N, C-alpha and C positions, 0 to 999 in steps of 0.2 A: 324716200325710205325702202329700199330692197329687201330682200329676204335675210341676203348675208349680215347687212348691218341690224335687222333687228334681230338676227338668231346672237351677235357680240353682245348683245345688251345685254345677256342672260348671262352670261360671266362677268360682269363688270361690277355686278350685285345688284343688281334693279330689282324691289320687292313684286313685280309682274309676273306672271306665272306664264306659263309658255304655252298654255290655253289662250289667256289673256293677248299675247304677242303676236300668235296668230291671226287671231282674230281681226286685232286691229291692224294689221296689214295688210288684208283680202278687205278689210272693210275703206281703207284709203283709197288702193288699188282701182275699187270698184268707183269711187266719186273722183279719183282724179280723172279716168276716164267718161265720168258723167253719166255712167247708168244708174238707174232708180235700182234700188232693190226686190220692188213686183218684177221690173224687165227681166234682168238678172234669174229672178227666181221661175220666172214662168219660161224663160229662157233653156233651163237646167232641167223643168218639170219637178219643181221639189216646192216648197210649202214656204212663203214669204216669211211666217213667223219663224221656220226652221235656221233659214239662211238666216234670218235677223238674232238667232240665240247662238249661232257661230259666228256670227262677228262680233258678239258683245261677247263673248269665251264664259253665256251664262252654262254653268255645269249642267244643275240641276236638271235644266230642260234640253239635254242633250246628251244623245245615249252613245255607248261603252267608246271607247278611246278611239276604238279597231273602225270604227263605222264612224268618228268626225274627221279620222287621218282619211278613211274613202271620200268623205263629200267637201271634206279640205280640197282634196286633190280632182274632184271636177271641177269647184269654181277657180283655185288656181288655171287648168285648163285654159274655162273659157274667156277668162281674163288676162291671160298669156303672159303669168309669172310662175318662178317658180320657187315652193316652198319647201324644199326638199329641208333647208336649214333649219327650218323652225318646226316639221314634223318630227326630227329626229330624236328632240326631248319628248317629245308624247309619245313614240315608239319604246324609249328606254323605259316610259312610266306605266306602258301596258305590257309589258316582258314585266317589270317587279307588281303588277298587282295580280299576275296570273299566278293563279294556285298550282304549285306545284304537284304532280302523279301521283299518288299513294304505290307507296314501295311493297313488293309482291311480298307473302309471308312465304318462311321458309320450314313453318314448323310442319311437321307433317299431320295430317286431318286425324281426328280423336277417332277413337274405335277401330282403328287398323292396326289387326293382330300380326302379334311378332315371329317373324321363321321359327322353325321348328328345330331342335340341336339336331345334329346328324346323327347315324349310327355310325359308331365306328367298330373296324374287325377287334377289338378288346373290347366290348361289351358283348358283340355279339358272341365271343367264344369263352365268357363267364356265363352268359347267359344259355349256352349250351351246356357247360360244365356243369350248372347248376340243375338244370335238364336230367341231366343220367344221372345222375346222386340217387334222383330219386323213384327212377323208372323200377329200377329191381321192385321196389319196393310197392310201388304201385298195381304191378302186375299179380305179384303174390295175393292181397289184398282182392284183384279181382275176378281171380281163380276162386276164390271162397265163396265170393258173393256167389256166382256162379252154380255152383254148386249147390248152395243151400233154395237159390230160385229154382232150379231142378227139384226137390226135395218136396218143396210147397209145393208143387204145381200137381204132383202124383198124388199127395194128399188129396187135394181140393179136387183133381178129377173123378177119384174112389169114390169119396159123398157125393157130388153131384153127379154121376151116374147115370140115373133114372130121368132126371131133370135133361138133361142135357138129351139124352135119347128122343124124349118128347118136343126138344127144340128142331132137333135134324130129320123127325120126319118131316115131309112137305105137305102145305098147308092147301086147303083145296084154293083155286084161283078165284077170284070175283071176277066178272064181267067185264069188259071193258068201255071205258067210259066213253059218251059219244066225242066225236073230234070238234070244236068247238069252232065255230064259224067268227074269220077275222073280219072287222069291220074296212070296209077301202080305204086305204091310206091317204089321206090329206095330202091337196093339191100342193108345192112349196109357194110361198107369196113371192112375188118376182122381187129383186132387191132393186130400191131407187137408190142412184148413184150421187155422192153426198160433193157436194162442189168440193174441193179444196181450201183449207184454211187461206186468207192473206196472212203473210208472213215478214213481208219486205215492205219498204215505200219507196216510191223510185221520184228522184227531184232531177228536174232538165233546168237548163238555162241556154237561151238563145243568144245571151252574149254574157263579158264577163261579169260578174258581179261579186262582192264582200259574202261570204258565206258560213255560218255557224251553226252545226246540228249538234244536239246533244238527249240524252234520253232523260225521261219523266222525274228519273232518280237525279239532274244533273250533270251523269258522267257524260264528259266532249266526246264526240265520236269525232267530226273535222270542222274546221277550222281554216279559211284560206278564203283568196281568190277562187271560185268556182263558175264552169262553162262549160255545157253536154249534158250526160247522163251518169247518174249515179244510182245505185242502189243503196238504202238501207233496212238492218232488222229492225221491223218494227218494236220488238219485245212486249213491253208493257206499255208503251206510249215515245212518242220521239216530240222535241220541240226543236224547229225550226226560227232563226234569225237571220235577213238578208241586208244589205246595202241599199239594193235595188229589189223591194219584195214584186214589184209589178213585174220583173225578168223573170224570177224562180218562181215554175210550178212544180206541185206534186200529187200524186196520185196513187191511192190504196192498190193493189190488184189491180184489175181491169177498166177499173174505174176512168171517169174523165179528172183529166188531170190541170188543176187551176191553180193560180197565181196569188204568193203569199199575200196581195194587198195592192192599194194604191201606191204609188211612189213615194209618196209625203208622209205612209205611214210605216214609221220602221220598225216592228214590237214582234216579240213572241209568240208563233205560231205553234199550236196542240194538235197531235194529231194521234189521234187513239186507235187498237184496233179494233178493228169490229165485232160488235156482240153477235152470238151463236142462236 
């Protein structure tokens, strides 16, 4: 049975799931070629239990669908068969299960002040008219207040004349105080430069591998086939998962790059910002 015939069995109402059909097809093609599961797993540098779980369609013991698809393509390439018709239903399930991104809020942030009303020519003219109407009365009241102040000042000077004369006479000057001796200025302490904080995680891959990168809070930053080098902001922490963890390496700042793990350990690897 080829992949096209196995794919058609889905459309005729078979109770087998797409994952079961894919695993059965790969197992039958391996057995037809007389290759044991241990031999094929060693050739692909993957765990035999992982290969057996894929052939059995054992979902609870398999990683996410995107990694299952990548593993199935590797096994199919080693056997020289085409599994695209069987992989298509799994791709559709992977897209359905993937959560939609959170929509951006259009509500303006709280606490922002509303713009002040503009001053119109009418407001300015009316305000000037009101000020002009009371100007003459204010000037008249101010003149009376000034005249009353001059009269009060004259009376106070006549009564306090002798005391003012004593205050105006020059007083004997005191001997100058000795100049204070200033202590020598302290030498400034040398400034020790501090290392810049690490803000990015560098991820590299010498060969193509499936890669997913997300924040410690679950926000996805990257998903897809990856090769080369790329930097991701470390923030409060990052989590990486690769289909070939032995090919993907990560490093913080100028630290050494380390692989995400052995080839048969597909799991989430966490990276936290260094403590100061």
